[in-house]
Structure formats: structure tokens, C-alpha cells
C-alpha positions in Angstrom: 10.0 53.5 -67.1 13.3 51.7 -66.7 15.7 51.9 -70.3 15.2 48.2 -70.8 11.5 48.4 -70.6 11.5 51.1 -72.6 13.8 49.5 -75.3 11.9 46.2 -75.1 8.0 48.4 -76.3 9.9 50.1 -78.8 11.1 46.8 -80.1 14.8 47.8 -80.0 18.4 46.2 -78.8 19.1 48.7 -75.6 23.3 48.7 -75.8 22.6 50.2 -79.4 21.0 52.9 -78.0 22.4 56.3 -77.0 24.2 56.7 -74.0 21.8 59.4 -72.7 18.4 56.6 -73.2 20.4 53.9 -71.3 21.2 56.2 -67.9 17.9 57.3 -67.4 14.4 56.7 -67.1 11.9 57.3 -69.8 8.5 58.7 -68.7 5.5 57.4 -70.4 5.0 60.8 -72.2 8.3 60.3 -73.9 7.5 56.9 -74.7 4.9 58.1 -76.5 7.1 61.0 -78.4 10.0 58.4 -79.3 6.5 56.2 -81.1 5.0 59.4 -82.5 7.9 61.3 -83.7 11.1 59.3 -83.3 14.4 61.0 -83.5 16.9 59.7 -86.0 19.2 57.2 -84.0 15.7 55.1 -83.5 15.1 55.3 -86.9 18.3 54.1 -88.0 17.9 51.3 -85.7 14.7 50.5 -86.1 15.9 50.3 -90.0 19.6 48.8 -89.8 19.6 46.7 -86.3 21.0 45.6 -84.0 17.7 44.1 -83.6 16.7 42.4 -80.1 16.0 38.5 -80.6 11.9 39.0 -80.5 12.3 41.6 -84.1 15.4 38.9 -85.4 12.9 35.9 -84.8 10.0 38.0 -86.4 11.6 39.0 -89.6 13.1 35.9 -90.4 9.7 34.1 -89.8 10.9 31.8 -86.5 10.2 31.5 -83.0 12.5 33.1 -80.6 13.3 28.9 -79.9 14.3 28.1 -82.6 17.0 30.8 -82.5 18.0 29.1 -79.4 18.3 26.0 -80.3 20.6 26.9 -83.3 22.8 28.8 -81.4 21.6 32.1 -83.9 20.4 33.5 -79.8 21.9 36.9 -80.6 21.0 40.4 -82.1 21.3 41.0 -86.0 21.5 43.9 -88.0 19.2 44.4 -91.0 21.8 43.2 -93.4 22.7 39.9 -91.9 18.9 39.1 -91.1 18.4 39.6 -94.9 22.0 37.6 -95.9 19.9 34.2 -93.8 16.8 34.8 -95.7 18.8 35.0 -98.8 20.5 31.6 -98.5 18.8 30.2 -95.6 20.4 27.0 -93.7 18.6 24.1 -93.7 17.5 24.6 -89.8 16.0 28.3 -90.9 14.4 26.4 -94.0 13.2 23.0 -91.1 12.5 26.1 -88.4 10.3 28.4 -90.8 8.3 25.1 -92.4 7.6 24.4 -88.7 6.4 27.6 -87.6 4.1 27.9 -90.6 2.8 24.4 -90.1 1.9 25.5 -86.3 -0.1 28.1 -87.8 -1.9 26.2 -90.1 -2.7 23.5 -87.3 -4.0 26.0 -85.0 -6.1 27.5 -87.3 -7.6 24.2 -88.6 -8.4 23.7 -84.6 -9.8 27.0 -84.5 -12.2 26.5 -87.3 -13.3 23.0 -85.7 -14.1 24.5 -82.6 -15.8 27.3 -84.0 -18.0 24.7 -86.2 -18.8 22.5 -82.7 
């Protein structure tokens, strides 16, 4: 598979990976080995970042669309994410609240359908 596909499956930001990872194809066996026994560079990248958009959104508890709307559609390090969570700007508080309310509404709708 292409390196960008492997990076997506691993939840890592491709430009931050070693050159040899970016340059070659990754087999399914190699991907499985990376998942089961990650090398130090992969562990460090997962720990400190930079992280791709889906991971940033998940760690912040918001959607990727909320990141884009607020011009935060960029890779962030773990330290940058923690700083945002510690001193939340208004847009982040609003996005977290909106996502939580959306999930509650979806759960209530699913319960209502289940009882019908």
C-alpha cells in the first residue's frame, strides 16, 4: 500500500515519518508488524506528534469540520493540543458542546426507535 494509506491506518502524520517510510510501499505484513511492535520513531510520533487532523479532532473532542471552520486545520503536537484544552478558546468550548449535544440527541433518537 502507499505510505499515505499506511500512515492513515496508523493514525500518524506522514510528513513527520522517516524518509524510508515515506519513500516505499508498505506491505500488509509490514503494517501488521508496525502495529504489533512499533519502532521507537512510531511510538514517539504517536506520543508527541505532530498529529494528523482526525487525531487532533479526536483528542480535542470536536469534529474535523470544526477544526476547518476555526482555521485549525493543521497538524498539532501533543503539547499544543494540551495547551488548547487547558485554556480553551470560545470556539473550542462551543465545538465540544455542540458535538456532545449532537451525540446525546443521536442516542435519544436511537433509544426512541428501539422502543417503537
